[in-house]
N, C-alpha and C positions, 0 to 999 in steps of 0.2 A: 673445404667446401668453398665453392665460388659464390659471390654475392648474386642475388637473383636479378635477372634483367628487367629493365623498366619497360613497361608496355606503353607504347605511344599510339594514340588513336590515328586512323587513317584520315588524310585530308579529304574534305568534301569537294565534290566536283562543282565547278562554278556553274551558274545559270546558263552561261553561254555554251558550255560543253554538254549539257544535258540534251539527250535526243528528244525528238518530238513524240516518240512512242511512249515515253514515260509521262509526258504531260497530258493532263486531261483536257478534252476539247471544251471550248466555251459553249455554254448552253444554247444560246441563240444563233450560232453560226451554222448549225446543221441545215441542210436543204429540206424542204418540206417533203420532197419525194423520198428522202432517206428515212423519214420517220416510220416506225412500225405502226401499221394500221390494226386496230383491234379486230380480232376474229369473232364474228357473231356465231354463237353456238345455239342451235335451237334445242330447247328442252323437249324431251319426250312427253307426250300427254300423260296425265296421271291415270293409272288404272283404277277402276271403281273399287271401292272396299268390298271385301267378301262378307259372307253372312256372319261369320264369327266376329268380325270387327264391328259390324252394325249392331249385333246383339250386345257386345261389351259396351258400346256407346250408349245403349239404351239403359244399362244396369247402373243406375245412379245411386242405389241403396247400399252399395258395398262399402263406401267411405263411412257412413254412420254406423253400419254394422261392425266394421273393423275397429272404429274408435270405442264403441261400446264393449267389444271383446277385449280390447286393450285395457280398458278401465276395469272390467271384470277380472282380468288376469292380475292386475295390480292389487285389487282387493284380496284376491284368493292368495296371492303370494305373500302379502302382508300378514294374513291370518296364518299361513304356514310358518312364517318366521316367528310369530307370536306363540304358536303352539310348540315350536322346537325350543323356545327359550324356557318354557315351563318344564316341570319334572315329568310330566305325563307324556306318553307316547302319542305320536301322530297317527291317525288311522291309516291303514295299509294302502288303500287306493287313492289317498289324498295327493301324494306326490305325482302320481300318474295323471290325476285330474288337472293339476297345475300345469304339467307339461302339455297336455292336450289343449287346454284353453290358450296357452301361450302360442302354440303353433297355429291354432285356428286364427288368432289375432293377426299373426304374421301373414298368413295366407290371404286373409280378407283385405289387409292393407296392400298387398301386392296386387291383388285383383282390382282394388280401387285405383292404383296407379295405372294399371293396364287399361282400365275403363277410361281414365282421363286421356291417355294417349290414343285410344280408339276414337274418342269423341273429337279430339283434335284432328285426327286423320279424316273422319267423315266430314267435318265442317270445312277442312281445307279442300276436299274434293268437290263439295257442293259450291264453294266460293269460286273455284276455277271453272266449274261447269256453267255458271251463270254468265 
């Protein structure tokens, strides 16, 4: 077997040999006519919010109801876990009750989030209108 060849790095080109295409232009040397002018884009006017959006913006009771349902779900779930730990059986419809209350809490909290988004949309439209 022959000994491995030594790898030698390529010599760098001197500064005089570098072409001007690789050099970056100096910042202040560009003419003012060469500078790109910003394009002004006119935004379309906001469409008025529809009836569903206005209704959701007025429904401010969904957040307290959702939080109450979430609290109720926590209490019922805690009672379910306590009943399962005992030797007695949990009532047949209790598991379904826990599931229904949990989904109701989730739906009410999603409606509360949509209500806040609708309120933001209506207030944004009314500010632009003035």
